[in-house]
N, C-alpha and C positions, 0 to 999 in steps of 0.2 A: 619515504616513511609509508611504506605499503602502498603507494599510488602508482597506479599505471594509467597511461593515456590510450585510449581507444576512438577510432573514428567513425562516427555513424553519418553517412550521406555527407561526408565533407565537414563536419562539425567535431571539433576535438571536445572529448568528454573526459573529465577527472573522475576516476573510479578510487574511493576511498573507503574501505570497509570498516574504518574507525572514525565516524563523524563526530566522536566524542572527543576530537582531540583539540577543541578550542579554537579552530581556525574557520575562516569563511571558505566557501568553495564557489567556484564558477558555475559548474554544472556537474552533477554528480548522477551516476546511475546504480541502482541497488536492484538485485534479482533475487527473489525468495521462492522456493517451492513450497507450497504448502500440500501437505500428505493429506491423503483420504481420510484418515482418522481426526486429522486437525480441521478439515473441511466440516466434518459432522459435528465439531463443537464449538464452531466459529461464532455463533451468537453468545455463549456463554464465556469463551475464551479467545479473544482477539489476539491475531498473531503481529507481531512487531516486524515491520518492513524496514524501517529505518530506525536505529536506536537514537535515545534522546541526545542531542547535540552537547549539552552542558550549560550552565548558567549564562544568562545574557545572549542565548544564541537560539533561533528559531529556525525550523525547517521551512522552506517555501515549496509546496508541492506544484511542479510544472506540468508533467504529464505522465500518464501511465498506460500500460496495456496488460491484459489478463489474456493467458493462454492455457486453455484445457485440453489436457491431454487424454482423450476419453478412452475408458477402459470399463466395459459393462460391469453393473448396471448403470444407468444414469441417476443423478441425484433427483430426489423429490422433496418438496416441501418448501417452504416459504425461503428465498434466497437473494435477496436484494445485498449486495455489496458495497461496502464504503470504506474510504480511506479516511481516517479521523486522526486528530491529535490524541495521542495519550493513550486513552481506553474505550471501553464501550460507550462510555457517556460523552465523549469528546466531540468538539467541533467537526463536522463533516467537511472535508476537503475535495473530496471527489467521490461520486455516485455511478453505480453502474447496476441495472438493472439484471438479475440473474435469470429471469424468464427468458426462455428461448436461448440462453447461453450455458448456465451452469447446468441446467437438466437437458442439453443437448445430448443426443445420441450419436454424436460425431465429435472430432477435433474441432474445436473453435477458438476465435479470438474475439475481443471488444477491448474498444478503447475505455480508460477510465477519464472521464470528463472533469475538469476542475468546476468546483462550486465555487461562488463567489460570497462567503459570510459577510454580513454587514460589518460587524467591528467585532473583532477578536480581542477580549481581554487579555493582559499580559499574563495571568494566572492560567489561561487556557492554552497557550500557545509557547511560552518561553520553555525551554528545556523539556519539550514534549516530544516522546517518540510518533513517528506515523505507524499506525498500526491498521491492519484489515479486519473488518467487523461484518458480520451478517446481520444486517438490521429488518430482515424479515420477523414474522411474527414469532417464530418458533426455530429450532435448529433442523437441518435438513435431515433427511432419512435416506438409506440406502446411498448408493454411489461409492464408487472405487476409483475416481479419477482424479490424479493430482493436478494442482492449480498453479502455475508459473506467473507470478507478479513481478513485473517490471516497472520502475517509477524513475522518472528523472525529477531531480530536486536540486535546490542550493541551501546552504546553510548560511543564514545572515547573523551577523553581529547587530544586536538591537542598541546597544549603549545604555541600557538599563542597568 
């Protein structure tokens, strides 16, 4: 059903590009490339990394890695990156400071570290996409580098 199995360090990973098929997953990887134009509007327009899984389902973020493929000039301006449920106002699942990373003048990588929200209401997590958002005070300026975002996650049936 469009699934392939890949091996990462001896770990079997199921890749399912259509996570909205109503089934749970063991461990899934999604990889999305954010264009420079998208990077410059990431505060106003978060980018979907994993689509909403469907009613009664929740995405559980496990780990992530961001790869900056540097092309001059470097990005400037506020650039804290967050993986969130749903949209710009969603619950933060992972946070990565952009200072020293997104504004780097060289190829760079950084781990997206999971945050542990206290309690997430059903309305904030059920059937919500996983999105990348710039949580800085404003949009980034300049910059011409694509950003590759790789996330490992599970889709869980909640029983709601």
